[in-house]
N, CA, C and O atoms as a GROMACS GRO file, in nm:
protein
  372
    1UNK      N    1   0.082  -0.105   0.000
    1UNK     CA    2  -0.006   0.007   0.000
    1UNK      C    3   0.099   0.120   0.000
    1UNK      O    4   0.205   0.113   0.063
    2UNK      N    5   0.062   0.220  -0.075
    2UNK     CA    6   0.118   0.336  -0.088
    2UNK      C    7   0.046   0.466  -0.060
    2UNK      O    8  -0.073   0.478  -0.086
    3UNK      N    9   0.110   0.556  -0.012
    3UNK     CA   10   0.044   0.694   0.021
    3UNK      C   11   0.049   0.768  -0.082
    3UNK      O   12   0.149   0.754  -0.152
    4UNK      N   13  -0.043   0.856  -0.119
    4UNK     CA   14  -0.054   0.950  -0.220
    4UNK      C   15  -0.018   1.110  -0.179
    4UNK      O   16  -0.061   1.202  -0.248
    5UNK      N   17   0.053   1.128  -0.077
    5UNK     CA   18   0.094   1.242  -0.028
    5UNK      C   19   0.168   1.326  -0.159
    5UNK      O   20   0.238   1.268  -0.242
    6UNK      N   21   0.148   1.436  -0.163
    6UNK     CA   22   0.223   1.502  -0.266
    6UNK      C   23   0.364   1.570  -0.215
    6UNK      O   24   0.365   1.641  -0.114
    7UNK      N   25   0.470   1.545  -0.282
    7UNK     CA   26   0.587   1.593  -0.238
    7UNK      C   27   0.650   1.696  -0.344
    7UNK      O   28   0.663   1.654  -0.459
    8UNK      N   29   0.683   1.805  -0.320
    8UNK     CA   30   0.706   1.906  -0.429
    8UNK      C   31   0.820   1.867  -0.520
    8UNK      O   32   0.810   1.871  -0.642
    9UNK      N   33   0.931   1.828  -0.457
    9UNK     CA   34   1.038   1.788  -0.549
    9UNK      C   35   1.035   1.642  -0.616
    9UNK      O   36   1.112   1.615  -0.708
   10UNK      N   37   0.961   1.568  -0.576
   10UNK     CA   38   0.957   1.437  -0.613
   10UNK      C   39   0.835   1.393  -0.694
   10UNK      O   40   0.840   1.290  -0.762
   11UNK      N   41   0.720   1.472  -0.688
   11UNK     CA   42   0.576   1.418  -0.728
   11UNK      C   43   0.533   1.328  -0.600
   11UNK      O   44   0.596   1.316  -0.496
   12UNK      N   45   0.411   1.268  -0.635
   12UNK     CA   46   0.348   1.204  -0.521
   12UNK      C   47   0.426   1.075  -0.478
   12UNK      O   48   0.515   1.027  -0.548
   13UNK      N   49   0.391   1.028  -0.372
   13UNK     CA   50   0.436   0.896  -0.324
   13UNK      C   51   0.414   0.803  -0.412
   13UNK      O   52   0.496   0.715  -0.438
   14UNK      N   53   0.284   0.816  -0.476
   14UNK     CA   54   0.223   0.711  -0.560
   14UNK      C   55   0.327   0.696  -0.696
   14UNK      O   56   0.370   0.591  -0.744
   15UNK      N   57   0.349   0.819  -0.735
   15UNK     CA   58   0.452   0.826  -0.873
   15UNK      C   59   0.591   0.757  -0.829
   15UNK      O   60   0.649   0.676  -0.901
   16UNK      N   61   0.637   0.799  -0.702
   16UNK     CA   62   0.774   0.736  -0.660
   16UNK      C   63   0.755   0.588  -0.662
   16UNK      O   64   0.838   0.513  -0.713
   17UNK      N   65   0.645   0.548  -0.606
   17UNK     CA   66   0.630   0.394  -0.585
   17UNK      C   67   0.626   0.327  -0.722
   17UNK      O   68   0.673   0.214  -0.736
   18UNK      N   69   0.569   0.395  -0.828
   18UNK     CA   70   0.552   0.330  -0.959
   18UNK      C   71   0.696   0.321  -1.010
   18UNK      O   72   0.739   0.212  -1.049
   19UNK      N   73   0.779   0.442  -1.011
   19UNK     CA   74   0.900   0.419  -1.048
   19UNK      C   75   0.998   0.319  -0.995
   19UNK      O   76   1.074   0.251  -1.063
   20UNK      N   77   0.983   0.319  -0.847
   20UNK     CA   78   1.059   0.209  -0.780
   20UNK      C   79   1.022   0.068  -0.812
   20UNK      O   80   1.109  -0.017  -0.828
   21UNK      N   81   0.892   0.040  -0.820
   21UNK     CA   82   0.861  -0.089  -0.862
   21UNK      C   83   0.905  -0.124  -1.004
   21UNK      O   84   0.931  -0.240  -1.035
   22UNK      N   85   0.915  -0.022  -1.092
   22UNK     CA   86   0.952  -0.046  -1.220
   22UNK      C   87   1.104  -0.096  -1.222
   22UNK      O   88   1.147  -0.189  -1.291
   23UNK      N   89   1.178  -0.015  -1.133
   23UNK     CA   90   1.326  -0.019  -1.136
   23UNK      C   91   1.345  -0.156  -1.056
   23UNK      O   92   1.442  -0.224  -1.091
   24UNK      N   93   1.271  -0.200  -0.962
   24UNK     CA   94   1.293  -0.325  -0.906
   24UNK      C   95   1.267  -0.434  -1.001
   24UNK      O   96   1.343  -0.530  -1.012
   25UNK      N   97   1.154  -0.419  -1.073
   25UNK     CA   98   1.141  -0.532  -1.160
   25UNK      C   99   1.224  -0.561  -1.281
   25UNK      O  100   1.246  -0.676  -1.321
   26UNK      N  101   1.275  -0.435  -1.345
   26UNK     CA  102   1.359  -0.444  -1.451
   26UNK      C  103   1.513  -0.478  -1.430
   26UNK      O  104   1.580  -0.544  -1.509
   27UNK      N  105   1.562  -0.421  -1.309
   27UNK     CA  106   1.697  -0.409  -1.280
   27UNK      C  107   1.749  -0.489  -1.171
   27UNK      O  108   1.844  -0.566  -1.183
   28UNK      N  109   1.676  -0.464  -1.045
   28UNK     CA  110   1.719  -0.492  -0.919
   28UNK      C  111   1.716  -0.645  -0.898
   28UNK      O  112   1.809  -0.714  -0.856
   29UNK      N  113   1.579  -0.692  -0.938
   29UNK     CA  114   1.543  -0.844  -0.911
   29UNK      C  115   1.593  -0.920  -0.996
   29UNK      O  116   1.617  -1.032  -0.950
   30UNK      N  117   1.625  -0.903  -1.129
   30UNK     CA  118   1.712  -0.973  -1.205
   30UNK      C  119   1.831  -1.009  -1.145
   30UNK      O  120   1.865  -1.128  -1.141
   31UNK      N  121   1.905  -0.909  -1.093
   31UNK     CA  122   2.052  -0.924  -1.051
   31UNK      C  123   2.031  -0.996  -0.912
   31UNK      O  124   2.125  -1.070  -0.884
   32UNK      N  125   1.949  -0.992  -0.836
   32UNK     CA  126   1.940  -1.047  -0.703
   32UNK      C  127   1.892  -1.201  -0.723
   32UNK      O  128   1.918  -1.285  -0.637
   33UNK      N  129   1.829  -1.230  -0.828
   33UNK     CA  130   1.768  -1.366  -0.839
   33UNK      C  131   1.898  -1.465  -0.871
   33UNK      O  132   1.881  -1.586  -0.854
   34UNK      N  133   2.001  -1.427  -0.907
   34UNK     CA  134   2.124  -1.508  -0.931
   34UNK      C  135   2.166  -1.549  -0.793
   34UNK      O  136   2.249  -1.640  -0.791
   35UNK      N  137   2.126  -1.499  -0.674
   35UNK     CA  138   2.169  -1.530  -0.552
   35UNK      C  139   2.048  -1.588  -0.480
   35UNK      O  140   2.060  -1.612  -0.360
   36UNK      N  141   1.929  -1.614  -0.544
   36UNK     CA  142   1.818  -1.660  -0.489
   36UNK      C  143   1.735  -1.568  -0.409
   36UNK      O  144   1.653  -1.612  -0.329
   37UNK      N  145   1.755  -1.432  -0.428
   37UNK     CA  146   1.681  -1.325  -0.362
   37UNK      C  147   1.611  -1.242  -0.441
   37UNK      O  148   1.614  -1.245  -0.564
   38UNK      N  149   1.542  -1.163  -0.368
   38UNK     CA  150   1.464  -1.064  -0.434
   38UNK      C  151   1.431  -0.943  -0.346
   38UNK      O  152   1.466  -0.954  -0.229
   39UNK      N  153   1.366  -0.821  -0.383
   39UNK     CA  154   1.347  -0.715  -0.302
   39UNK      C  155   1.212  -0.675  -0.337
   39UNK      O  156   1.167  -0.698  -0.448
   40UNK      N  157   1.140  -0.611  -0.238
   40UNK     CA  158   0.998  -0.582  -0.291
   40UNK      C  159   0.967  -0.452  -0.213
   40UNK      O  160   1.020  -0.428  -0.105
   41UNK      N  161   0.876  -0.364  -0.275
   41UNK     CA  162   0.840  -0.232  -0.214
   41UNK      C  163   0.749  -0.252  -0.116
   41UNK      O  164   0.648  -0.312  -0.153
   42UNK      N  165   0.756  -0.215   0.018
   42UNK     CA  166   0.674  -0.218   0.114
   42UNK      C  167   0.574  -0.098   0.102
   42UNK      O  168   0.453  -0.112   0.088
   43UNK      N  169   0.628   0.003   0.109
   43UNK     CA  170   0.549   0.145   0.104
   43UNK      C  171   0.642   0.258   0.057
   43UNK      O  172   0.763   0.242   0.038
   44UNK      N  173   0.579   0.369   0.040
   44UNK     CA  174   0.649   0.495   0.002
   44UNK      C  175   0.571   0.591   0.090
   44UNK      O  176   0.451   0.610   0.071
   45UNK      N  177   0.634   0.645   0.177
   45UNK     CA  178   0.567   0.776   0.275
   45UNK      C  179   0.665   0.883   0.294
   45UNK      O  180   0.778   0.863   0.340
   46UNK      N  181   0.616   1.001   0.257
   46UNK     CA  182   0.686   1.117   0.264
   46UNK      C  183   0.811   1.118   0.197
   46UNK      O  184   0.908   1.175   0.248
   47UNK      N  185   0.820   1.051   0.068
   47UNK     CA  186   0.926   1.019  -0.028
   47UNK      C  187   1.024   0.937   0.040
   47UNK      O  188   1.134   0.932  -0.015
   48UNK      N  189   1.011   0.878   0.135
   48UNK     CA  190   1.083   0.754   0.191
   48UNK      C  191   1.043   0.627   0.134
   48UNK      O  192   0.925   0.607   0.105
   49UNK      N  193   1.135   0.539   0.116
   49UNK     CA  194   1.120   0.420   0.035
   49UNK      C  195   1.143   0.306   0.134
   49UNK      O  196   1.254   0.291   0.184
   50UNK      N  197   1.054   0.234   0.159
   50UNK     CA  198   1.047   0.108   0.258
   50UNK      C  199   1.049  -0.015   0.167
   50UNK      O  200   0.957  -0.048   0.092
   51UNK      N  201   1.174  -0.082   0.182
   51UNK     CA  202   1.190  -0.225   0.114
   51UNK      C  203   1.184  -0.321   0.188
   51UNK      O  204   1.198  -0.306   0.309
   52UNK      N  205   1.163  -0.440   0.133
   52UNK     CA  206   1.195  -0.570   0.221
   52UNK      C  207   1.256  -0.674   0.135
   52UNK      O  208   1.203  -0.708   0.030
   53UNK      N  209   1.371  -0.728   0.180
   53UNK     CA  210   1.449  -0.834   0.092
   53UNK      C  211   1.374  -0.971   0.127
   53UNK      O  212   1.310  -0.988   0.231
   54UNK      N  213   1.389  -1.057   0.037
   54UNK     CA  214   1.335  -1.190   0.064
   54UNK      C  215   1.434  -1.295  -0.004
   54UNK      O  216   1.548  -1.278  -0.047
   55UNK      N  217   1.354  -1.409   0.002
   55UNK     CA  218   1.448  -1.529  -0.046
   55UNK      C  219   1.582  -1.538   0.002
   55UNK      O  220   1.601  -1.504   0.119
   56UNK      N  221   1.667  -1.573  -0.060
   56UNK     CA  222   1.820  -1.572  -0.022
   56UNK      C  223   1.879  -1.461   0.051
   56UNK      O  224   1.979  -1.484   0.119
   57UNK      N  225   1.826  -1.329   0.046
   57UNK     CA  226   1.869  -1.212   0.071
   57UNK      C  227   1.820  -1.193   0.214
   57UNK      O  228   1.885  -1.121   0.291
   58UNK      N  229   1.703  -1.257   0.256
   58UNK     CA  230   1.655  -1.256   0.412
   58UNK      C  231   1.745  -1.320   0.510
   58UNK      O  232   1.769  -1.440   0.521
   59UNK      N  233   1.794  -1.219   0.582
   59UNK     CA  234   1.888  -1.292   0.703
   59UNK      C  235   2.033  -1.302   0.653
   59UNK      O  236   2.120  -1.337   0.732
   60UNK      N  237   2.063  -1.275   0.531
   60UNK     CA  238   2.193  -1.298   0.481
   60UNK      C  239   2.282  -1.184   0.543
   60UNK      O  240   2.244  -1.067   0.549
   61UNK      N  241   2.408  -1.230   0.589
   61UNK     CA  242   2.509  -1.147   0.632
   61UNK      C  243   2.532  -1.031   0.537
   61UNK      O  244   2.565  -0.921   0.581
   62UNK      N  245   2.517  -1.050   0.420
   62UNK     CA  246   2.551  -0.928   0.314
   62UNK      C  247   2.430  -0.844   0.293
   62UNK      O  248   2.437  -0.754   0.210
   63UNK      N  249   2.316  -0.865   0.361
   63UNK     CA  250   2.195  -0.794   0.320
   63UNK      C  251   2.191  -0.668   0.327
   63UNK      O  252   2.116  -0.600   0.258
   64UNK      N  253   2.296  -0.610   0.435
   64UNK     CA  254   2.286  -0.467   0.451
   64UNK      C  255   2.374  -0.398   0.352
   64UNK      O  256   2.348  -0.282   0.321
   65UNK      N  257   2.477  -0.459   0.301
   65UNK     CA  258   2.564  -0.414   0.189
   65UNK      C  259   2.471  -0.415   0.067
   65UNK      O  260   2.460  -0.314  -0.001
   66UNK      N  261   2.406  -0.524   0.038
   66UNK     CA  262   2.318  -0.530  -0.074
   66UNK      C  263   2.240  -0.407  -0.079
   66UNK      O  264   2.247  -0.326  -0.171
   67UNK      N  265   2.150  -0.392   0.044
   67UNK     CA  266   2.048  -0.296   0.041
   67UNK      C  267   2.139  -0.146   0.011
   67UNK      O  268   2.104  -0.071  -0.080
   68UNK      N  269   2.235  -0.121   0.082
   68UNK     CA  270   2.292   0.017   0.062
   68UNK      C  271   2.380   0.043  -0.063
   68UNK      O  272   2.380   0.152  -0.121
   69UNK      N  273   2.451  -0.058  -0.101
   69UNK     CA  274   2.538  -0.033  -0.204
   69UNK      C  275   2.482  -0.095  -0.342
   69UNK      O  276   2.546  -0.078  -0.446
   70UNK      N  277   2.367  -0.162  -0.339
   70UNK     CA  278   2.319  -0.213  -0.457
   70UNK      C  279   2.187  -0.163  -0.491
   70UNK      O  280   2.161  -0.106  -0.597
   71UNK      N  281   2.102  -0.186  -0.393
   71UNK     CA  282   1.944  -0.137  -0.430
   71UNK      C  283   1.946   0.003  -0.405
   71UNK      O  284   1.883   0.070  -0.487
   72UNK      N  285   2.004   0.068  -0.308
   72UNK     CA  286   1.988   0.212  -0.282
   72UNK      C  287   2.061   0.288  -0.390
   72UNK      O  288   2.013   0.386  -0.447
   73UNK      N  289   2.180   0.239  -0.416
   73UNK     CA  290   2.256   0.303  -0.520
   73UNK      C  291   2.169   0.311  -0.648
   73UNK      O  292   2.156   0.418  -0.707
   74UNK      N  293   2.117   0.211  -0.686
   74UNK     CA  294   2.037   0.184  -0.808
   74UNK      C  295   1.918   0.293  -0.806
   74UNK      O  296   1.907   0.380  -0.893
   75UNK      N  297   1.844   0.281  -0.713
   75UNK     CA  298   1.733   0.370  -0.706
   75UNK      C  299   1.768   0.510  -0.702
   75UNK      O  300   1.686   0.588  -0.751
   76UNK      N  301   1.882   0.558  -0.650
   76UNK     CA  302   1.921   0.692  -0.636
   76UNK      C  303   1.973   0.732  -0.758
   76UNK      O  304   1.967   0.849  -0.793
   77UNK      N  305   2.030   0.635  -0.834
   77UNK     CA  306   2.079   0.679  -0.961
   77UNK      C  307   1.982   0.735  -1.064
   77UNK      O  308   2.009   0.822  -1.147
   78UNK      N  309   1.853   0.668  -1.048
   78UNK     CA  310   1.746   0.666  -1.142
   78UNK      C  311   1.626   0.768  -1.076
   78UNK      O  312   1.539   0.816  -1.149
   79UNK      N  313   1.631   0.793  -0.934
   79UNK     CA  314   1.541   0.864  -0.879
   79UNK      C  315   1.594   0.945  -0.770
   79UNK      O  316   1.567   0.926  -0.652
   80UNK      N  317   1.676   1.043  -0.818
   80UNK     CA  318   1.778   1.109  -0.720
   80UNK      C  319   1.711   1.179  -0.606
   80UNK      O  320   1.773   1.190  -0.499
   81UNK      N  321   1.594   1.226  -0.620
   81UNK     CA  322   1.543   1.300  -0.502
   81UNK      C  323   1.444   1.222  -0.417
   81UNK      O  324   1.355   1.283  -0.357
   82UNK      N  325   1.454   1.094  -0.409
   82UNK     CA  326   1.381   1.012  -0.297
   82UNK      C  327   1.454   1.056  -0.168
   82UNK      O  328   1.568   1.103  -0.162
   83UNK      N  329   1.359   1.028  -0.056
   83UNK     CA  330   1.417   1.052   0.074
   83UNK      C  331   1.505   0.938   0.115
   83UNK      O  332   1.601   0.909   0.043
   84UNK      N  333   1.477   0.865   0.238
   84UNK     CA  334   1.549   0.769   0.277
   84UNK      C  335   1.506   0.624   0.223
   84UNK      O  336   1.387   0.593   0.211
   85UNK      N  337   1.598   0.548   0.195
   85UNK     CA  338   1.578   0.407   0.150
   85UNK      C  339   1.608   0.317   0.292
   85UNK      O  340   1.716   0.305   0.349
   86UNK      N  341   1.494   0.265   0.326
   86UNK     CA  342   1.481   0.198   0.453
   86UNK      C  343   1.456   0.042   0.442
   86UNK      O  344   1.358  -0.002   0.381
   87UNK      N  345   1.543  -0.032   0.499
   87UNK     CA  346   1.534  -0.169   0.494
   87UNK      C  347   1.438  -0.214   0.593
   87UNK      O  348   1.473  -0.229   0.710
   88UNK      N  349   1.299  -0.241   0.548
   88UNK     CA  350   1.190  -0.297   0.649
   88UNK      C  351   1.193  -0.437   0.672
   88UNK      O  352   1.100  -0.484   0.737
   89UNK      N  353   1.291  -0.520   0.626
   89UNK     CA  354   1.296  -0.656   0.647
   89UNK      C  355   1.302  -0.697   0.789
   89UNK      O  356   1.362  -0.626   0.870
   90UNK      N  357   1.246  -0.806   0.823
   90UNK     CA  358   1.249  -0.862   0.962
   90UNK      C  359   1.371  -0.980   0.933
   90UNK      O  360   1.342  -1.090   0.886
   91UNK      N  361   1.478  -0.952   0.959
   91UNK     CA  362   1.590  -1.030   0.920
   91UNK      C  363   1.603  -1.143   1.030
   91UNK      O  364   1.674  -1.242   1.014
   92UNK      N  365   1.530  -1.119   1.140
   92UNK     CA  366   1.523  -1.240   1.259
   92UNK      C  367   1.457  -1.349   1.227
   92UNK      O  368   1.487  -1.460   1.271
   93UNK      N  369   1.348  -1.322   1.135
   93UNK     CA  370   1.234  -1.431   1.110
   93UNK      C  371   1.286  -1.536   1.024
   93UNK      O  372   1.214  -1.630   0.991
   0.00000   0.00000   0.00000
């Protein structure tokens, strides 16, 4: 579920969510699939992007690096004015 709050520099949260979902489907998940993992959008709230890692990425020791240096970098390259990229994964489960 995504919020439709209007953010002046980025467009609405819904617009950001659509861009993020497209980037995940076209670029990020194909790369993570080679390691048995995936990422999915949980929500966008006030331009902050909440993501969850799954499959082989969930609970992996390298998950933090994957999120920061892989997923976040890819998103910021294509959507430079997004807010925070937050890992909402429950890595303990």
